C-alpha positions in Angstrom: 9.9 3.4 20.8 10.5 5.3 17.6 10.8 8.9 18.5 10.5 12.0 16.3 12.8 13.9 14.1 12.3 16.8 11.6 10.5 15.4 8.6 9.4 12.4 10.7 6.9 13.9 13.2 6.3 17.1 15.0 8.9 16.9 17.8 12.6 17.5 17.4 14.0 14.8 19.7 16.5 12.4 18.3 15.5 9.1 16.7 16.7 5.9 18.3 17.9 3.9 15.3 17.9 0.7 17.4 14.2 1.1 18.1 12.4 -2.3 17.9 10.3 -1.3 14.9 9.4 -4.3 12.7 9.5 -4.4 8.9 6.2 -3.2 7.4 4.2 -4.5 4.4 1.5 -2.1 3.5 -0.8 -3.3 0.7 -1.7 -0.1 -0.9 -5.3 -0.1 -2.3 -6.5 2.5 -4.8 -8.4 5.7 -3.9 -8.7 4.8 -0.2 -6.3 7.5 1.3 -3.6 4.9 1.0 -1.2 7.5 -0.3 -1.4 9.2 3.1 -0.6 6.0 4.9 2.3 5.3 2.5 3.7 8.7 3.4 3.8 7.7 7.0 5.6 4.4 6.3 8.0 6.2 4.0 9.0 8.7 6.7 9.6 5.9 9.1 11.8 4.0 6.7 13.7 7.1 5.8 14.3 8.1 9.4 15.6 4.7 10.2 17.7 4.3 7.1 15.7 1.2 6.1 15.3 0.2 2.4 11.8 -0.2 1.0 11.0 -2.4 -1.9 10.8 -0.1 -4.9 9.6 -0.3 -8.5 12.5 -1.9 -10.4 13.1 -4.5 -7.7 12.6 -8.2 -8.3 9.0 -7.8 -7.4 8.2 -5.0 -9.9 6.3 -5.7 -13.1 7.5 -3.8 -16.2 4.0 -2.4 -16.9 3.8 0.6 -14.6 0.6 2.7 -14.2 2.6 5.6 -12.9 4.9 5.7 -15.9 8.6 6.1 -16.0 9.3 3.0 -13.9 8.1 4.7 -10.7 5.0 2.7 -9.9 3.5 -0.8 -9.8 1.0 -2.4 -12.1 -1.8 -3.6 -9.9 -1.3 -7.2 -11.0 -0.1 -10.4 -9.3 3.1 -8.8 -8.3 5.5 -10.3 -9.0 4.4 -12.2 -12.1 7.3 -14.6 -11.7 9.6 -14.9 -8.7 12.4 -17.4 -8.5 12.8 -19.6 -5.4 16.2 -18.7 -3.9 18.7 -21.4 -3.2 19.2 -22.3 0.5 22.6 -20.5 0.6 21.0 -17.2 -0.5 17.7 -17.6 1.3 18.7 -15.2 4.1 20.3 -12.7 1.6 17.0 -12.7 -0.4 15.3 -11.0 2.6 16.7 -7.6 1.6 13.9 -5.1 2.1 12.3 -3.5 5.2 9.0 -2.5 3.7 6.6 -2.6 0.8 4.5 0.5 0.3 3.7 0.8 -3.4 0.8 -0.8 -5.2 1.1 -4.6 -5.2 -1.4 -7.4 -5.0 -1.4 -9.2 -1.6 0.6 -12.4 -2.3 2.5 -13.3 0.8 4.0 -16.4 -0.9 5.8 -14.1 -3.3 6.4 -11.0 -1.1 7.4 -12.5 2.2 10.7 -14.1 1.0 12.0 -10.6 0.3 11.1 -8.8 3.6 13.5 -8.8 6.5 12.6 -9.9 10.0 13.7 -7.1 12.4 14.4 -7.1 16.1 13.2 -10.6 16.5 9.8 -9.6 15.1 7.9 -10.8 12.0 6.9 -8.1 9.5 3.6 -6.3 10.1 1.2 -6.6 7.2 -1.7 -4.2 6.9 -4.0 -2.5 4.4 -6.9 0.0 4.2 -10.4 -0.2 2.6 -13.1 2.3 1.9 -16.9 2.3 1.5 -17.2 0.9 -2.0 -19.5 3.5 -3.5 -17.3 6.3 -2.3 -14.3 4.5 -3.6 -15.9 3.8 -7.0 -16.9 7.4 -7.4 -13.4 8.6 -6.6 -11.8 6.0 -8.9 -14.1 7.0 -11.7 -13.1 10.7 -11.3 -9.4 9.8 -11.1 -9.0 6.8 -13.4 -12.0 7.4 -15.7 -9.8 8.5 -18.5 -8.6 4.9 -18.7 -12.1 3.4 -18.7 -13.5 2.4 -22.1 -16.4 4.7 -21.2 -13.9 7.6 -20.9 -15.5 9.7 -23.7 -18.7 10.2 -21.8 -17.6 10.0 -18.1 -21.1 9.0 -17.0 -22.3 6.2 -14.8 -24.7 4.4 -17.3 -22.0 3.9 -20.0 -19.4 3.0 -17.4 -21.7 0.4 -15.7 -22.6 -1.1 -19.1 -18.9 -1.6 -19.7 -18.3 -3.2 -16.3 -21.2 -5.6 -16.8 -19.8 -6.8 -20.1 -16.5 -7.7 -18.7 -15.9 -11.5 -18.2 -12.4 -11.1 -16.8 -10.2 -8.5 -15.1 -7.1 -7.0 -16.6 -4.8 -4.1 -15.9 -7.3 -1.3 -16.7 -10.5 -3.0 -15.5 -8.9 -3.9 -12.1 -9.2 -0.2 -11.4 -13.0 -0.5 -11.4 -14.0 -4.2 -11.0 -13.9 -5.1 -7.3 -10.7 -3.0 -7.1 -10.2 -3.4 -3.3 -10.8 -7.2 -3.4 -8.5 -7.3 -6.4 -5.6 -5.7 -4.6 -6.1 -8.0 -1.6 -5.7 -11.0 -3.8 -9.3 -12.0 -4.7 -8.5 -12.9 -8.3 -5.3 -14.6 -7.2 -7.1 -16.6 -4.5 -9.2 -18.5 -7.1 -8.4 -22.1 -7.4 -8.2 -21.6 -11.2 -5.4 -19.1 -10.9 -3.0 -21.4 -12.7 -5.1 -21.1 -15.8 -5.0 -17.3 -16.0 -3.7 -16.1 -19.3 -0.9 -13.7 -19.8 -1.6 -11.4 -22.7 1.6 -9.4 -23.4 2.2 -7.7 -20.0 -1.4 -7.9 -19.0 -3.1 -10.5 -16.8 -6.6 -11.6 -17.6 -8.5 -13.1 -14.6 -12.0 -14.7 -14.8 -14.9 -13.2 -12.9 -16.7 -16.5 -12.7 -16.6 -16.6 -8.9 -17.7 -13.0 -8.2 -21.1 -14.1 -7.1 -20.0 -17.3 -5.2 -20.7 -16.6 -1.5 -18.7 -19.6 -0.4 -15.6 -18.6 -2.3 -15.8 -15.1 -1.1 -16.1 -16.3 2.5 -13.1 -18.5 2.1 -11.2 -15.6 0.6 -12.0 -13.3 3.5 -10.9 -15.9 6.0 -7.6 -16.1 4.2 -7.0 -12.4 4.2 -7.9 -12.3 7.9 -5.0 -14.7 8.5 -2.6 -12.8 6.2 -3.1 -9.2 7.5 -2.5 -7.9 11.0 -4.8 -5.0 10.4 -7.2 -3.6 7.9 -7.9 0.1 8.4 -11.0 2.0 7.3 -10.7 5.2 5.3 -13.7 6.6 7.1 -11.9 6.0 10.5 -8.3 6.7 9.5 -7.4 8.3 12.8 -8.8 5.4 14.8 -6.9 3.0 12.5 -3.6 4.9 13.2 -4.1 4.5 16.9 -4.5 0.8 16.5 -1.5 0.7 14.2 0.6 2.5 16.8 -0.1 -0.3 19.2 0.9 -3.0 16.7 4.1 -1.3 15.6 5.2 0.0 19.0 6.1 3.4 17.7 5.5 6.8 19.2 2.2 8.3 18.3 4.0 11.3 16.9 5.4 9.1 14.2 1.9 8.6 12.7 1.2 12.3 12.2 -0.2 13.0 8.7 -1.9 15.5 6.5 -4.3 14.3 3.8 -2.8 13.8 0.3 -4.4 14.3 -3.2 -7.3 16.4 -2.0 -6.5 20.0 -2.6 -4.7 19.6 -6.0 -6.4 17.6 -8.8 -4.4 16.3 -11.7 -5.3 17.6 -15.2 -7.1 14.3 -16.1 -9.4 14.4 -13.1 -13.1 14.9 -13.9 -15.7 15.7 -11.3 -18.1 12.8 -10.7 -21.3 12.8 -8.7 -22.5 9.7 -6.9 -24.6 7.2 -8.9 -28.4 7.5 -8.6 -30.4 4.7 -6.9 -30.7 2.5 -10.0 -27.1 3.0 -10.9 -26.0 2.3 -7.3 -27.9 -1.0 -7.3 -26.1 -2.0 -10.5 -22.8 -1.0 -9.1 -23.3 -3.0 -5.9 -24.2 -6.1 -7.9 -21.3 -5.7 -10.2 -18.8 -5.2 -7.3 -20.4 -7.6 -4.9 -17.0 -8.8 -3.7 -16.0 -5.4 -2.6 -19.3 -4.8 -0.9 -18.9 -8.0 1.1 -15.3 -7.4 1.8 -15.9 -3.9 3.2 -18.8 -5.0 5.4 -16.5 -7.8 6.8 -13.6 -5.6 7.6 -15.7 -2.7 8.9 -17.2 -5.1 11.5 -13.7 -6.5 12.3 -12.2 -3.1 12.7 -14.8 -1.7 15.1 -14.8 -4.8 17.2 -11.1 -4.4 17.6 -11.4 -0.7 18.4 -14.1 -1.3 21.0 -11.9 -4.0 22.6 -9.2 -1.4 23.4 -9.0 0.1 26.8 -11.4 3.1 26.4 -9.6 5.7 28.4 -6.2 5.2 26.8 -7.7 4.7 23.4 -9.7 7.9 23.5 -6.8 9.9 24.9 -4.5 8.8 22.1 -7.1 9.5 19.5 -7.6 13.1 20.8 -3.9 13.6 20.9 -3.3 12.3 17.4 -6.1 14.5 16.0 -4.5 17.5 17.8 -1.1 16.7 16.3 -2.7 16.3 12.8 -4.5 19.6 13.1 -1.2 21.3 14.1 0.5 19.7 11.1 -2.3 20.7 8.7 -2.2 24.3 10.0 1.6 24.4 9.6 1.9 22.6 6.3 -1.5 22.4 4.6 -1.7 25.9 3.3 1.9 26.1 2.2 2.8 27.1 -1.3 3.9 24.8 -4.1 7.4 25.8 -3.5 7.3 23.9 -0.2 6.6 20.7 -2.0 9.7 21.2 -4.1 12.0 21.4 -1.1 14.4 18.5 -0.4 13.1 15.9 2.0 16.2 16.5 4.2 15.1 20.1 4.9 14.9 21.1 8.5 11.2 21.9 7.9 9.0 18.8 8.4 6.5 19.9 5.9 8.2 18.7 2.7 8.3 15.1 4.1 4.6 15.3 5.3 3.5 16.6 1.8 5.8 14.3 -0.3 3.9 12.1 -2.6 4.7 8.5 -3.7 6.7 9.7 -6.7 8.9 12.0 -4.7 9.7 9.4 -2.1 10.3 6.8 -4.7 12.9 9.0 -6.4 14.4 9.8 -3.0 14.8 6.1 -2.0 16.1 5.2 -5.4 18.9 7.8 -5.0 19.5 7.0 -1.4 20.0 3.2 -1.9 21.5 3.4 -5.4 24.9 2.2 -4.1 23.3 -1.0 -2.9 21.7 -1.7 -6.3 24.9 -0.8 -8.2 26.8 -3.4 -6.3 25.0 -6.1 -8.4 23.7 -7.9 -5.4 21.2 -7.6 -2.6 21.9 -5.6 0.5 23.2 -8.0 3.2 24.4 -10.5 0.6 28.2 -11.0 0.7 28.5 -12.4 -2.7 27.9 -10.8 -6.0 24.8 -12.8 -7.0 21.1 -12.0 -7.6 20.0 -14.8 -5.3 17.8 -16.0 -8.0 20.3 -18.5 -9.2 22.1 -21.3 -7.4 24.9 -19.3 -5.9 26.6 -19.5 -2.6 27.6 -16.8 -0.1 30.6 -17.3 2.1 29.4 -14.9 4.8 26.6 -15.0 7.3 23.7 -13.2 5.8 21.3 -13.8 8.7 21.8 -10.3 10.1 22.2 -6.9 8.6 22.9 -3.5 10.2 20.9 -0.3 9.9 22.5 2.1 7.5 
């Protein structure tokens, strides 16, 4: 099992780099505590010396919501992905995780993720009660809404109802969780989607089609090993621990993006009864999706052996409380420490941007070589090239 090191968990024991941890694909949804989960995966990858797929990789889209080439556009990532030649097929599997924003498209993501220790990658995501998610999204992303000047629900909802298709900005508000899990890519008419500059416009014509939504949920069920709930994040981590086979200490976390609000954040109260009804009709796919995965998650939780499950949940909560007490009240100076610090708090508090920069620097030598890690020839594996070495295996660095 994966043990614990400084910056990785609370204990100080050595980390077994040969631990049978699989590669991880985390589909990061918006305003669902996904940043906290991404931090956990980042610490795992960093401790094991494994390379995550980063913005700027072949799957990144040039339009970045985070700016500066440090984030993903929440589109059909990647927009175009070449099929590797047979000779470079193994070399194409160059990454050990995906943990930035990307739409769930296994057909385009899977060819780039390594299989580790004889195990297929673990695919998982997290969803949140839709009204709470929408309120948080409005407060955080409202400045991008066409209703941004008023920051009120009536104007925002009128804008949402007028939309006939979903693009880069509207995907933050229109069935955003279903969007990130591939709803608008699942549609049979996906081939007719129109590219407008660097934006993708996707029709909403199936948003009220119960049969299509049901087929979509069946497909996501088959694609993901776990869908966690924001409202039960500790329970979700206990389930995840059993899937990954890691030590519980590896999943210690402190909440992100709660104490410090960005300058563009605006306080938003929940919608009133009339506004809520409109919001639920407008985002009916998210409502159905959340109800589906809430039922699935609690059924899975209740199927676990109760004594061990409850013991691990209590232990994880105690570890998280200790981490919060140790790190949660630290000053801003702590966040600016290097991730390699002997203090675990900088790693626990590091946000997506900090870890992205860290991984870019750590694996820069691989990118500068002109090829993919594990590829013995100097090719991008998107052309018909040949490698004269066995690329089927790669070592931890």
